[in-house]
C-alpha positions as CSV (number, residue, x, y, z in Angstrom):
1,M,-25.7,1.5,-2.6
2,L,-28.3,-1.1,-3.5
3,Y,-29.0,-4.1,-1.4
4,I,-28.7,-7.4,-3.5
5,D,-30.8,-10.3,-2.3
6,E,-30.5,-12.6,-5.3
7,Y,-27.4,-13.7,-7.2
8,G,-27.2,-16.4,-9.9
9,G,-23.5,-17.1,-9.8
10,D,-21.5,-19.5,-7.8
11,S,-19.1,-17.1,-6.1
12,G,-19.8,-17.9,-2.5
13,F,-21.8,-14.7,-2.2
14,D,-24.1,-14.7,0.9
15,P,-26.6,-11.8,0.8
16,D,-27.1,-12.2,4.6
17,D,-23.5,-11.6,5.6
18,G,-24.0,-7.8,5.9
19,T,-21.6,-6.7,3.2
20,H,-22.1,-4.6,0.1
21,F,-20.4,-4.5,-3.3
22,V,-19.4,-1.7,-5.5
23,A,-18.6,-2.0,-9.2
24,L,-16.2,0.5,-10.6
25,H,-14.7,1.3,-14.0
26,A,-11.2,2.9,-14.0
27,V,-9.6,4.3,-17.1
28,A,-6.0,5.3,-17.5
29,D,-3.5,6.1,-20.4
30,T,-2.3,3.3,-22.6
31,G,0.6,1.5,-20.9
32,S,-0.5,2.4,-17.4
33,T,-1.2,0.0,-14.6
34,I,-4.0,0.6,-12.1
35,T,-4.2,-1.0,-8.7
36,V,-7.1,-0.6,-6.3
37,E,-7.4,-1.5,-2.6
38,V,-10.1,-1.3,0.0
39,L,-8.2,0.4,2.9
40,G,-9.6,-1.2,6.1
41,G,-10.8,-4.2,4.1
42,Q,-9.6,-7.8,4.3
43,G,-7.9,-8.1,0.9
44,G,-4.8,-6.5,-0.5
45,P,-4.4,-4.4,-3.7
46,V,-5.8,-5.7,-7.0
47,T,-4.3,-4.9,-10.3
48,L,-7.0,-4.2,-12.9
49,D,-6.9,-5.9,-16.3
50,S,-7.5,-4.1,-19.6
51,D,-11.2,-3.7,-19.2
52,G,-10.7,-1.6,-16.0
53,V,-13.7,-3.1,-14.2
54,V,-13.4,-4.1,-10.6
55,I,-16.1,-5.3,-8.1
56,L,-15.1,-4.6,-4.5
57,Q,-16.7,-5.9,-1.3
58,L,-17.4,-3.3,1.3
59,A,-18.2,-3.9,5.0
60,S,-18.4,-0.3,6.2
61,T,-18.4,3.3,5.0
62,A,-15.4,3.7,7.3
63,E,-13.3,2.0,4.6
64,K,-11.6,4.0,1.9
65,L,-10.7,3.2,-1.7
66,K,-7.1,3.6,-2.8
67,F,-6.3,3.9,-6.5
68,V,-2.7,3.9,-7.8
69,A,-2.0,4.6,-11.5
70,S,1.6,3.8,-12.6
71,K,3.4,4.4,-15.8
72,N,7.1,4.6,-16.7
73,G,8.2,4.4,-13.1
74,M,5.9,7.2,-12.0
75,A,2.8,6.8,-9.9
76,Q,-0.2,8.9,-8.9
77,T,-2.4,7.9,-5.9
78,K,-6.0,8.9,-5.1
79,I,-7.8,7.9,-2.0
80,F,-11.6,8.1,-1.9
81,D,-13.5,8.5,1.4
82,L,-16.7,6.5,1.5
83,T,-18.4,8.1,4.5
84,A,-21.0,9.8,2.3
85,L,-22.3,6.5,1.0
86,I,-25.6,5.1,2.3
87,F,-25.9,1.4,2.3
88,Q,-29.4,0.2,1.4
89,E,-30.5,-2.5,3.8
90,A,-32.8,-5.5,3.2
91,E,-36.4,-4.7,3.5
């Protein structure tokens, strides 16, 4: 994961706070709902809108990503382990 040291937006992002971000694109069947959650993170689950793009803040590779796709009362859950990620640090 790349280290970001400049950001032009006004999101309260502080590049010195030791966290990293990951941008993901999740696609599901029409009519499905996808939620994603950083297990071990500070926030709760987030329901994706129609573009399927989510940016998540990660503090540690000990965290996991949980995706739940729901449609017609049925749900499928996938949990992704992040221990293989390598965070790039500031130089």
